[in-house]
C-alpha positions as CSV (number, residue, x, y, z in Angstrom):
1,X,-69.1,-43.4,-155.9
2,X,-71.2,-45.7,-158.1
3,X,-73.4,-46.7,-155.2
4,X,-74.0,-43.1,-154.2
5,X,-75.0,-42.1,-157.7
6,X,-77.4,-45.0,-158.0
7,X,-79.0,-44.1,-154.7
8,X,-79.4,-40.5,-155.8
9,X,-80.7,-41.5,-159.2
10,X,-83.4,-43.7,-157.6
11,X,-84.4,-41.0,-155.1
12,X,-84.0,-37.8,-157.2
13,X,-84.4,-39.0,-160.8
14,X,-82.5,-37.9,-163.8
15,X,-80.5,-35.7,-164.1
16,X,-78.8,-35.1,-160.8
17,X,-78.4,-31.4,-160.1
18,X,-75.6,-30.0,-158.0
19,X,-75.5,-26.2,-158.0
20,X,-74.9,-25.3,-161.7
21,X,-73.8,-28.9,-162.7
22,X,-76.2,-31.4,-164.1
23,X,-75.3,-35.1,-164.4
24,X,-77.2,-37.5,-166.7
25,X,-77.0,-41.2,-165.9
26,X,-77.8,-44.3,-167.8
27,X,-77.9,-47.9,-166.4
28,X,-77.0,-50.8,-168.7
29,X,-74.4,-52.8,-170.5
30,X,-73.9,-50.0,-173.0
31,X,-75.1,-46.5,-173.2
32,X,-76.8,-44.3,-175.8
33,X,-75.6,-40.8,-176.4
34,X,-77.2,-37.6,-175.0
35,X,-78.7,-35.0,-177.3
36,X,-80.1,-31.7,-176.0
37,X,-80.9,-28.1,-176.5
38,X,-77.5,-26.9,-175.4
39,X,-75.3,-29.1,-177.6
40,X,-77.2,-29.0,-181.0
41,X,-79.2,-32.2,-180.7
42,X,-78.3,-34.9,-183.3
43,X,-75.6,-32.7,-184.9
44,X,-73.5,-33.0,-181.7
45,X,-74.4,-36.0,-179.6
46,X,-72.5,-36.3,-176.3
47,X,-70.9,-39.6,-175.2
48,X,-71.6,-40.9,-171.7
49,X,-68.6,-42.4,-169.8
50,X,-68.6,-45.4,-167.6
51,X,-68.5,-44.5,-163.9
52,X,-67.6,-46.9,-161.0
53,X,-66.4,-50.5,-161.4
54,X,-68.4,-52.9,-163.5
55,X,-69.6,-56.1,-162.0
56,X,-67.7,-59.1,-163.4
57,X,-70.5,-61.4,-162.5
58,X,-73.1,-59.3,-164.3
59,X,-75.2,-58.9,-161.2
60,X,-75.1,-55.1,-161.4
61,X,-75.6,-53.2,-164.6
62,X,-72.9,-50.7,-165.6
63,X,-73.6,-47.0,-164.8
64,X,-72.8,-44.3,-167.3
65,X,-72.7,-40.6,-166.8
66,X,-72.2,-37.2,-168.6
67,X,-72.0,-33.9,-166.7
68,X,-71.9,-30.3,-167.8
69,X,-72.6,-26.8,-166.4
70,X,-76.1,-25.3,-166.8
71,X,-77.4,-22.0,-165.6
72,X,-79.6,-22.0,-162.5
73,X,-82.5,-20.4,-164.5
74,X,-82.3,-22.9,-167.4
75,X,-85.1,-25.0,-168.9
76,X,-83.6,-27.9,-171.0
77,X,-85.1,-30.5,-173.2
78,X,-83.1,-33.7,-174.0
79,X,-83.2,-37.3,-175.2
80,X,-81.0,-40.3,-175.3
81,X,-80.0,-41.3,-178.8
82,X,-78.4,-44.0,-180.9
83,X,-76.6,-42.3,-183.9
84,X,-76.4,-45.5,-185.9
85,X,-80.1,-46.5,-185.8
86,X,-81.1,-42.8,-185.4
87,X,-83.4,-44.0,-182.6
88,X,-84.3,-42.0,-179.6
89,X,-84.8,-43.4,-176.1
90,X,-86.9,-42.0,-173.3
91,X,-85.1,-41.5,-170.0
92,X,-86.5,-44.2,-167.7
93,X,-85.5,-42.1,-164.6
94,X,-87.3,-38.9,-165.7
95,X,-91.1,-38.9,-166.0
96,X,-91.3,-35.4,-167.4
97,X,-91.9,-35.6,-171.1
98,X,-93.2,-33.2,-173.7
99,X,-94.0,-33.4,-177.4
100,X,-91.2,-31.8,-179.5
101,X,-93.2,-30.9,-182.6
102,X,-91.3,-33.2,-185.0
103,X,-92.9,-36.5,-184.2
104,X,-91.5,-37.6,-180.9
105,X,-91.2,-36.6,-177.2
106,X,-88.3,-35.0,-175.3
107,X,-87.6,-35.3,-171.6
108,X,-87.1,-32.0,-169.9
109,X,-85.9,-30.4,-166.7
110,X,-86.1,-27.1,-164.9
111,X,-83.1,-25.8,-163.0
112,X,-83.7,-24.5,-159.4
113,X,-84.4,-20.9,-160.4
114,X,-86.6,-21.8,-163.4
115,X,-90.3,-22.7,-163.3
116,X,-93.3,-23.1,-165.6
117,X,-95.5,-20.1,-166.4
118,X,-98.2,-19.7,-163.6
119,X,-100.8,-18.7,-166.2
120,X,-101.1,-21.9,-168.3
121,X,-103.5,-23.9,-166.2
122,X,-107.2,-23.6,-166.8
123,X,-108.7,-21.7,-163.9
124,X,-112.4,-22.5,-163.2
125,X,-112.7,-19.2,-161.2
126,X,-112.1,-17.0,-164.3
127,X,-114.4,-16.5,-167.2
128,X,-113.3,-18.1,-170.5
129,X,-113.4,-16.8,-174.0
130,X,-115.0,-18.6,-176.9
131,X,-112.9,-20.3,-179.6
132,X,-114.4,-20.9,-183.0
133,X,-113.0,-22.5,-186.2
134,X,-113.5,-21.0,-189.6
135,X,-112.3,-21.7,-193.1
136,X,-110.7,-19.0,-195.4
137,X,-109.6,-19.0,-199.0
138,X,-105.9,-19.3,-199.6
139,X,-105.5,-18.2,-203.3
140,X,-103.5,-15.2,-202.2
141,X,-100.9,-17.6,-200.8
142,X,-100.8,-19.5,-204.0
143,X,-102.8,-22.4,-202.6
144,X,-106.0,-24.1,-203.5
145,X,-109.0,-24.5,-201.3
146,X,-109.3,-23.2,-197.8
147,X,-107.4,-23.1,-194.6
148,X,-108.5,-23.2,-190.9
149,X,-108.4,-20.0,-188.9
150,X,-109.4,-20.0,-185.2
151,X,-110.9,-16.9,-183.6
152,X,-111.0,-16.3,-179.9
153,X,-113.5,-13.9,-178.5
154,X,-112.8,-12.8,-174.9
155,X,-115.6,-12.8,-172.3
156,X,-116.7,-9.2,-172.8
157,X,-119.2,-7.4,-174.9
158,X,-117.0,-4.3,-175.4
159,X,-114.8,-3.8,-178.5
160,X,-111.3,-5.1,-178.0
161,X,-108.0,-5.2,-179.9
162,X,-107.0,-8.2,-182.0
163,X,-103.7,-10.2,-181.7
164,X,-102.9,-12.1,-184.9
165,X,-100.9,-15.2,-184.1
166,X,-98.7,-16.9,-186.6
167,X,-98.3,-20.7,-186.2
168,X,-101.6,-20.4,-184.4
169,X,-102.2,-24.1,-184.0
170,X,-98.9,-24.5,-182.2
171,X,-99.6,-21.6,-179.9
172,X,-103.0,-23.0,-179.3
173,X,-102.0,-26.6,-178.5
174,X,-98.4,-26.3,-177.2
175,X,-98.3,-22.6,-176.2
176,X,-101.7,-22.8,-174.3
177,X,-102.3,-19.3,-175.4
178,X,-106.1,-19.2,-174.7
179,X,-105.6,-20.3,-171.1
180,X,-102.9,-17.7,-170.6
181,X,-105.1,-15.0,-172.1
182,X,-108.2,-16.1,-170.1
183,X,-106.2,-16.0,-166.9
184,X,-104.5,-12.6,-167.5
185,X,-107.8,-11.0,-168.4
186,X,-109.5,-12.6,-165.4
187,X,-106.7,-11.3,-163.1
188,X,-106.9,-7.9,-164.7
189,X,-103.3,-8.1,-165.9
190,X,-104.2,-7.4,-169.5
191,X,-107.1,-5.7,-171.2
192,X,-109.6,-8.0,-172.9
193,X,-108.0,-9.2,-176.1
194,X,-109.3,-11.1,-179.2
195,X,-107.1,-13.6,-181.1
196,X,-106.8,-14.7,-184.7
197,X,-104.8,-17.9,-184.8
198,X,-103.4,-18.6,-188.3
199,X,-102.3,-21.9,-189.6
200,X,-99.2,-22.1,-191.8
201,X,-99.1,-23.9,-195.1
202,X,-97.1,-26.8,-193.8
203,X,-93.4,-27.8,-193.6
204,X,-92.5,-26.8,-197.1
205,X,-94.6,-23.7,-197.4
206,X,-94.0,-22.1,-194.0
207,X,-90.7,-20.6,-195.0
208,X,-92.2,-18.9,-198.1
209,X,-95.2,-17.6,-196.1
210,X,-93.2,-16.3,-193.1
211,X,-90.0,-15.0,-194.6
212,X,-91.0,-11.3,-195.0
213,X,-94.0,-12.3,-197.2
214,X,-96.2,-9.6,-198.7
215,X,-98.4,-12.4,-200.0
216,X,-99.1,-13.3,-196.3
217,X,-99.9,-9.7,-195.6
218,X,-102.3,-9.6,-198.5
219,X,-104.0,-12.8,-197.2
220,X,-104.1,-11.2,-193.7
221,X,-105.6,-7.9,-195.1
222,X,-108.2,-9.3,-197.5
223,X,-109.2,-12.7,-195.9
224,X,-108.3,-12.9,-192.2
225,X,-109.1,-9.3,-191.0
226,X,-112.5,-9.1,-192.7
227,X,-113.4,-12.4,-191.1
228,X,-112.3,-11.2,-187.7
229,X,-114.0,-7.9,-188.0
230,X,-117.2,-9.7,-189.0
231,X,-117.2,-12.4,-186.3
232,X,-115.5,-10.6,-183.3
233,X,-116.2,-7.4,-181.5
234,X,-113.1,-5.4,-182.4
235,X,-112.0,-1.9,-181.6
236,X,-111.3,0.5,-184.4
237,X,-108.4,2.4,-182.8
238,X,-105.4,2.9,-185.0
239,X,-102.4,0.7,-184.2
240,X,-104.1,-1.1,-181.4
241,X,-103.8,-4.6,-183.0
242,X,-100.8,-6.8,-182.5
243,X,-98.9,-9.6,-184.2
244,X,-97.2,-12.5,-182.5
245,X,-95.0,-15.3,-183.7
246,X,-92.0,-17.5,-182.8
247,X,-88.9,-18.3,-184.9
248,X,-89.9,-17.6,-188.5
249,X,-93.2,-16.5,-187.1
250,X,-91.3,-14.0,-185.0
251,X,-89.8,-12.6,-188.1
252,X,-93.2,-12.4,-189.8
253,X,-94.7,-10.7,-186.7
254,X,-92.0,-8.0,-186.9
255,X,-92.5,-7.6,-190.6
256,X,-96.3,-7.3,-190.1
257,X,-96.0,-4.5,-187.6
258,X,-93.4,-2.6,-189.6
259,X,-95.3,-2.9,-192.9
260,X,-98.7,-2.3,-191.5
261,X,-98.1,-0.1,-188.3
262,X,-101.4,1.8,-188.6
263,X,-103.2,-1.5,-187.9
264,X,-100.6,-3.6,-186.1
265,X,-98.8,-1.3,-183.7
266,X,-97.8,-4.0,-181.2
267,X,-95.2,-6.6,-182.1
268,X,-94.3,-9.7,-180.1
269,X,-91.3,-11.6,-181.6
270,X,-90.1,-14.8,-179.8
271,X,-86.8,-16.1,-181.0
272,X,-87.2,-14.3,-184.2
273,X,-85.0,-15.2,-187.3
274,X,-83.6,-12.1,-188.8
275,X,-80.8,-13.4,-191.1
276,X,-80.0,-16.5,-193.1
277,X,-76.5,-17.6,-193.9
278,X,-75.1,-14.1,-193.2
279,X,-77.7,-12.3,-195.3
280,X,-80.1,-9.9,-193.5
281,X,-83.9,-10.4,-194.0
282,X,-85.8,-7.5,-195.5
283,X,-87.2,-6.5,-192.2
284,X,-83.7,-5.4,-191.1
285,X,-83.6,-3.0,-194.1
286,X,-87.0,-1.6,-193.1
287,X,-85.6,-0.8,-189.7
288,X,-82.4,0.7,-191.1
289,X,-83.8,2.8,-193.9
290,X,-87.5,3.3,-193.6
291,X,-89.1,6.1,-191.5
292,X,-89.6,4.8,-187.9
293,X,-93.3,4.0,-187.3
294,X,-95.1,4.3,-184.0
295,X,-94.9,0.7,-182.8
296,X,-94.3,-1.1,-179.6
297,X,-91.9,-4.1,-179.8
298,X,-91.4,-7.0,-177.5
299,X,-88.6,-9.5,-178.2
300,X,-87.5,-12.6,-176.2
301,X,-85.0,-15.3,-176.9
302,X,-83.5,-18.3,-175.1
303,X,-79.9,-18.1,-173.8
304,X,-79.5,-21.8,-174.9
305,X,-80.3,-21.3,-178.6
306,X,-78.3,-20.4,-181.7
307,X,-80.5,-17.3,-182.4
308,X,-79.3,-15.5,-179.3
309,X,-76.6,-13.4,-181.1
310,X,-79.0,-12.7,-184.0
311,X,-81.6,-11.3,-181.6
312,X,-79.0,-9.3,-179.6
313,X,-77.8,-7.8,-182.9
314,X,-81.4,-6.9,-183.9
315,X,-82.0,-5.1,-180.6
316,X,-78.9,-3.1,-181.1
317,X,-80.0,-2.1,-184.6
318,X,-83.5,-1.2,-183.3
319,X,-82.1,1.1,-180.6
320,X,-79.7,2.7,-183.0
321,X,-82.7,3.7,-185.1
322,X,-84.7,5.1,-182.3
323,X,-86.9,2.2,-181.4
324,X,-87.3,1.2,-177.7
325,X,-87.9,-2.6,-177.7
326,X,-88.7,-4.5,-174.5
327,X,-86.2,-7.4,-174.6
328,X,-85.7,-10.5,-172.4
329,X,-83.2,-13.3,-172.5
330,X,-84.8,-16.4,-170.9
331,X,-83.2,-19.5,-169.6
332,X,-84.6,-21.7,-172.3
333,X,-84.0,-22.7,-175.9
334,X,-85.9,-22.9,-179.2
335,X,-89.2,-24.6,-178.1
336,X,-92.7,-23.8,-177.2
337,X,-92.3,-24.3,-173.5
338,X,-89.7,-21.5,-173.5
339,X,-92.0,-19.2,-175.5
340,X,-95.0,-20.2,-173.4
341,X,-93.2,-19.3,-170.2
342,X,-92.4,-15.8,-171.4
343,X,-95.6,-15.1,-173.3
344,X,-97.5,-13.9,-170.2
345,X,-95.0,-11.1,-169.6
346,X,-95.0,-10.2,-173.3
347,X,-98.8,-9.8,-173.3
348,X,-98.7,-7.7,-170.1
349,X,-96.1,-5.4,-171.7
350,X,-98.1,-5.0,-174.9
351,X,-101.7,-5.2,-173.6
352,X,-101.4,-4.4,-169.9
353,X,-104.6,-3.2,-168.2
354,X,-104.8,0.3,-166.8
355,X,-104.2,-1.2,-163.4
356,X,-101.2,-3.0,-164.6
357,X,-99.6,-0.1,-166.4
358,X,-100.4,2.7,-164.0
């Protein structure tokens, strides 16, 4: 058994996939623990068990393994981990790595029925939009000085709608949003679309700025939108603009559309946070008790993340109040790869071209 596992490890790499079972292997005298999307990362590390007979002469390292079921459409990020030193270890048998947004890399895998988005690679055969960096005042957010805002102008001279993107730097770098938009426009899957990519105030200000924040809406209305209207060629049709965000940004995108529906009539919420410690966010009260505005809503959430039930509950509330959200449960977890892989479909649903929607 040990010999077979070693041969497969060398040929196939980590983890071994058998139907809906994944087996993670480690070779050495001792083994770190496994942390991953499905098991709550450092809060719930999984112990690997020794498999096969150890060599008494020390000529062959011990092999360790941990197996669990995983859906065939899953995308999973993981790392090996020492809970004593708090140190993470890269998997030497998996070359696939990705930055995790908190200072280190994760290894990752796609199950057989999962795959990366086809629209993230830069295509030389399509026209590319122009991305420009600006600085805007932040006093409306209680800050001093200015903050960067990136504006994307699509390759057209015609007026276009605007999509405001919360956590814009992450969507730009990790979400590859400009490549996705370029490709979808070039393939006539969406209408030409401008972007305003907003930077949050950092780790300790992001919660304040994105948790149903009227201060952020004021900043958007009085600083960001005037900049975008001055520098981009934007349409003036009511409700044609959109708001996009993930996690807390997904909450803020929903709040933006429901508070300013005459401007932002299209909402894309990815893994939105709609309650904290059993207390609903204000946006839930807007849905329950305020008149229903004319907005289109897209929601997606990974089946491997803790926010799954919160998003399911939110969809139920929306439908009970007469909304008709487009909703997808993906095979991923709470990370930008999962959001990136479903972003194209979300944009097509919200901004599909006449050919796409006919």
